Structure formats: structure tokens, C-alpha cells
NUKOLMI-884643 format. One record per residue: y, x, z of N, C-alpha, C in turn; residue in one letter. Coordinates in pm, whole numbers, plus 50000, padded with zeros to 5 digits. Example, Ala and Ser with C-alpha at 12.3 -4.5 7.8 and 13.67 -1.06 7.14 Angstrom:
% NUKOLMI-884643
494315131950780495505123050780496705132050780A
497755128550708498945136750714500035129050787S
% end
This chain:
% NUKOLMI-884643
123670373290950123910372891052125000378291126M
125660373991224126840384691259127010383991409S
127140389691486127660387091653128850396091663I
129980389891691130950394191764131610386591841M
132480395091968133070396292067134310387292049R
134600377592118136240372192119136300367692268Q
137120376492292137200377492465136070376892542G
135710366192642134640370492697133300363192650N
133490359992523132730354092420132010362892361H
130760360892352129770363892256129530353192110L
129970356091984129720344391904128880349291809I
127920341391781127250345391662126820334691596A
127170339291440126820330691356125770334691250S
125090323891238123640328891131124580319191035V
124420326590901125090327090781123590319190704H
122700322690711121480316690625120260317090703T
119240311490625118130308190709117140325790720A
117120323190835115980337290879114900341290916L
113980349890835112600346990886112310353291023D
110780351091042110680353591212110770365691235D
110490377091164111120390191238112510389591266S
113290381991126114990385591117115290382191288Q
114630366391277115200362591449114530367691554L
113600376291577113280381191674114260394891680A
114690400291566115540407591614116960407191653R
117110393791606118330386991685118320383291829F
117270377591863117060376392002117160392192018Q
116690403892027116980414692086118260422992069R
119220417391958120510423691941121170416892038D
121180401992080121740391892167121520398092303L
120350399692335120280401492469120880417192483N
120860425592391121400440492427122840437592413H
123290424492360124720427292365125460420792476R
124730410592493125150403392677125410413492770I
124320424192769124430434892845125680445292886G
126030445792712126570455992671128390451792733E
128520438692703129220431192713130280425292819H
128950425592904129200417593018129560404492992R
128690400692898129020385792849128880376992938T
129630363392963129540351793020129340339292960R
129340341392832129450327892752129170332492605T
127880325992556127290332392458127410318292369V
128000317792221127780305992161126900311492024I
125850302791953125390304591831125590292591737I
126300298491599126860286091564125260289691398D
125140270491448123900274091305124580265191221V
125900261491176126080253491062125430251490940A
125430265890930124730270490796123170267090761A
122650264790857120960262790838120770250190814L
120010248090708119580235290652118420230090757D
117600237390761116530238390856116470245190983V
115540238991077115220245391202113980244391237V
113110251491206111810250291220111340252091372D
110070251091432109750254391558109890267991591S
109370278991495109780293591570111070296291611F
112170292191515113570289991511114160286591634A
113260270391666113860263791806113300270591931A
112160278291899111890282692041112320293992044N
113210302391925114160319691970115190307392006I
115970299191966116840296792068117150292792175L
115640285092233115540282492354115220295892437S
114690304692385114440317592426115620325292465A
116720324792383117840330092347118640325392495C
118420307792534119280305292650118600310592771A
117460313392815116850314292871117140328092947T
117200337192832117410350692828119110354292888I
119590345992825121330344792853121810341892991A
120700333693017120640322393160120670333793297R
119290342593252118770355693346119490368093331L
120490367493224121210379293223122660373593293R
123030359993366124030359293409124990350693302G
124700345793206125290340193078125070325893062A
125800317492997125450302192969125520307092776E
124640299392725124540296692597124620280892526L
125590284392415125520269192326125710269592213T
124690262592170124110261892007125380252891963V
125980255991868126770246891763126760244791628V
126770233391584126860231791412125470226591407G
124770221791443123800210891432124140205991340I
123410201691210123600196091109122860179891164R
123500169791116122870161791113121220155291104P
121020158890964119850157590906118790171091000D
119450180891029118290188591116118020183591234V
118870179891310118880169991453117950160191434A
118060151991347117140144191325115780145991315L
115620160091227113930165591174113790168891317T
114480181091384114510187191510113660171191602M
114480162791641113920150791742112260148091652V
112320146691545111010137091459109860150791508E
110470159591519109570168491560108990173591688L
110120168691758109550171091918110610188691961G
111220189691883111820203191932113280201791998L
113300210492072114630214692154115610224692154T
116330229192212117280237692202116850239692376T
116010237692440115530241892576116540241492657G
117060252192730118330258792844119510254792735A
119670260392683121050260292546121550245692558A
123040245892595123910236592558124180235892444H
124800224692390125360218992268125850213592258T
126850213992135128380213392117128300209991926A
129090199191915129420197191747130020207991677L
130800215391722131540226791604131530236791677D
132250250191650132350262491732133980257891811L
134970250291757135630248091843135420242391984E
134430230091942133770223392101133300229892201D
132620243692075131780247592144132790260592248G
133510264092205134670271992312135150265492406M
135780251392373136380243592512135030240392621D
133540235492555132700236092710132800250092758Y
132670261992713132020274892747133500275392843S
134770267492840135350272992922135260262193046G
134750254093077134510238193207133720246193291R
133720242393428133190246993491131850237493504P
130550247593497129010241093514128860236393654R
128160221493665127460222393795126370232493793P
125940235293935124940241993943124020237393949R
122360240193935121070238293869120370235193986P
120130224094060119190224194166117910222194200T
% end
């Protein structure tokens, strides 16, 4: 996995399936980088993942909540069709994270004004 800064975005790419300890480390690293770079938008690209299990879905959801608490918005991009279907069948969600089809759509989405939660 890699986390890079591009302008005011943090882009995290998950290149391979991660075990639970790697996912927890990713969550801590992302939290640290949001503050370090004063990030407003975070994009996590999961296009390389064949499977998103309940722990991974919970980590994505927690990352979205952490980002929001730190003043950033998080978008998950690249969820494969079969992964999306399996997630729905298992009742898994990305929680407070926005989703987009791919990195390009995620970058476009992150620049749009967002309605304030009520």
C-alpha cells in the first residue's frame, strides 16, 4: 500500500490484500498523514482488491469517520462489481465514506461542494 500527497489530496492505493495488522497500521498511518499534511480530501483506491471482508469494510468505515473528525472527507474508489455484490450480500458498507467508480471520478467528486449534514 502507498499513501501519497497530490495537491490538497491524500491518495492511498491498496495494491494487494492486507492482513488485519496491516489494515490497522494503514488506519494509523492515514490518521497521522491527514494531520501532517492538513488534508481536506482522502481517496482510497481499492481497485486491486478481489475481496473486502468485514474487517476491511470496518476499517474503511472507521477511516472515513476519523477523516471527518480531522476535518477531511474520504472517498473510496475502484470497488470491483463482484466485490460490491459480495459486500451487499454480507451487509457490509463503507460507512461515512463516499464512493466513486475510479480515481478520476474520485478526484472530480472531491472538488464538489458538499451539503452539510443535518
